[in-house]
C-alpha positions as CSV (number, residue, x, y, z in Angstrom):
1,X,152.3,16.6,74.4
2,X,152.3,12.9,74.0
3,X,148.5,12.6,74.8
4,X,147.6,15.3,72.4
5,X,149.0,13.3,69.5
6,X,148.2,9.9,71.3
7,X,151.9,9.0,70.7
8,X,152.1,6.7,73.9
9,X,150.0,4.2,72.1
10,X,152.7,2.7,69.9
11,X,153.7,5.0,67.2
12,X,157.3,3.9,67.4
13,X,156.4,0.3,68.0
14,X,154.3,0.5,64.7
15,X,157.2,2.2,62.8
16,X,159.7,-0.3,64.0
17,X,157.2,-3.3,63.2
18,X,156.4,-2.0,59.7
19,X,160.2,-2.0,58.9
20,X,161.1,-5.2,60.6
21,X,157.9,-7.4,60.0
22,X,155.2,-5.6,57.8
23,X,153.2,-8.7,57.1
24,X,152.9,-9.7,60.7
25,X,151.8,-6.2,61.7
26,X,149.2,-6.0,59.0
27,X,147.7,-9.4,59.7
28,X,147.5,-8.8,63.5
29,X,145.9,-5.5,62.9
30,X,143.3,-6.8,60.6
31,X,142.5,-9.7,63.0
32,X,141.8,-7.2,65.7
33,X,145.0,-7.0,67.8
34,X,145.0,-3.2,67.7
35,X,145.9,-2.5,71.4
36,X,149.7,-2.2,70.7
37,X,149.5,-0.3,67.1
38,X,149.2,3.1,66.3
39,X,146.0,4.0,64.2
40,X,146.9,3.6,60.4
41,X,145.1,6.9,59.2
42,X,146.8,8.7,62.2
43,X,150.0,7.2,61.2
44,X,149.8,8.0,57.7
45,X,149.1,11.6,58.4
46,X,152.0,11.8,60.9
47,X,154.5,10.5,58.6
48,X,153.3,12.7,55.8
49,X,153.4,15.8,57.8
50,X,157.0,14.9,59.2
51,X,158.3,14.1,55.6
52,X,156.8,17.2,54.3
53,X,158.6,19.4,56.9
54,X,161.7,17.6,56.7
55,X,162.0,17.9,52.8
56,X,160.7,21.6,52.7
57,X,162.7,22.9,55.7
58,X,166.0,21.2,54.8
59,X,165.9,22.2,51.4
60,X,165.8,18.8,49.9
61,X,162.9,19.5,47.8
62,X,164.5,22.8,46.1
63,X,167.7,21.0,45.6
64,X,166.1,18.0,43.8
65,X,164.0,20.4,41.6
66,X,167.3,22.4,40.8
67,X,169.4,19.1,39.8
68,X,166.4,17.8,37.9
69,X,166.3,20.9,35.9
70,X,170.0,20.9,35.2
71,X,169.9,17.3,34.1
72,X,167.0,17.8,31.9
73,X,168.4,20.9,30.1
74,X,164.9,22.5,29.5
75,X,164.5,25.5,27.0
76,X,163.0,28.6,28.6
77,X,159.2,27.8,28.2
78,X,159.8,24.2,29.5
79,X,161.8,25.5,32.5
80,X,159.2,28.1,33.1
81,X,156.4,25.4,33.3
82,X,158.7,23.4,35.4
83,X,159.2,26.0,38.0
84,X,155.5,26.9,38.2
85,X,154.6,23.3,38.6
86,X,157.2,22.7,41.4
87,X,156.2,25.7,43.2
88,X,152.6,24.3,43.1
89,X,153.8,21.0,44.4
90,X,155.9,22.4,47.1
91,X,153.1,24.5,48.3
92,X,150.7,21.5,48.6
93,X,153.3,18.7,49.1
94,X,151.2,17.1,51.9
95,X,148.2,16.9,49.7
96,X,150.3,15.7,46.7
97,X,151.8,13.0,48.8
98,X,148.4,11.7,50.0
99,X,146.9,11.9,46.5
100,X,149.5,9.7,44.9
101,X,149.2,7.1,47.6
102,X,146.6,5.1,46.0
103,X,148.8,5.0,42.7
104,X,151.8,3.8,44.7
105,X,149.7,1.4,46.6
106,X,148.3,-0.3,43.4
107,X,151.8,-0.4,41.8
108,X,153.1,-2.1,45.0
109,X,150.1,-4.6,44.9
110,X,151.1,-5.5,41.3
111,X,154.8,-5.8,42.0
112,X,154.3,-7.8,45.3
113,X,151.5,-10.1,44.3
114,X,151.7,-13.8,44.6
115,X,152.0,-15.7,41.4
116,X,149.2,-18.4,40.9
């Protein structure tokens, strides 16, 4: 199983380094030291899949939708739209996550850019 997903090549090491020292990991990977790190695209797809499974199977997604609807106190038509929209998002949550990634990346770049 490890070989089919290529997990022995540093998935857990990459995850640890992303939390402990992300700048070093990125610089080393961009400078060609890729031997110890997991492929970034495969890592993104793996983490997206795991988070999707976790949020849907554990009911976290449905609970958050329910809580949001209670807090917003929608009227009937707005509640119907919200329910349809969230059903679509739940069905395609993996794609929605990947589609919003460029937006989050751009916002992160704006927030963490160095001042000149």
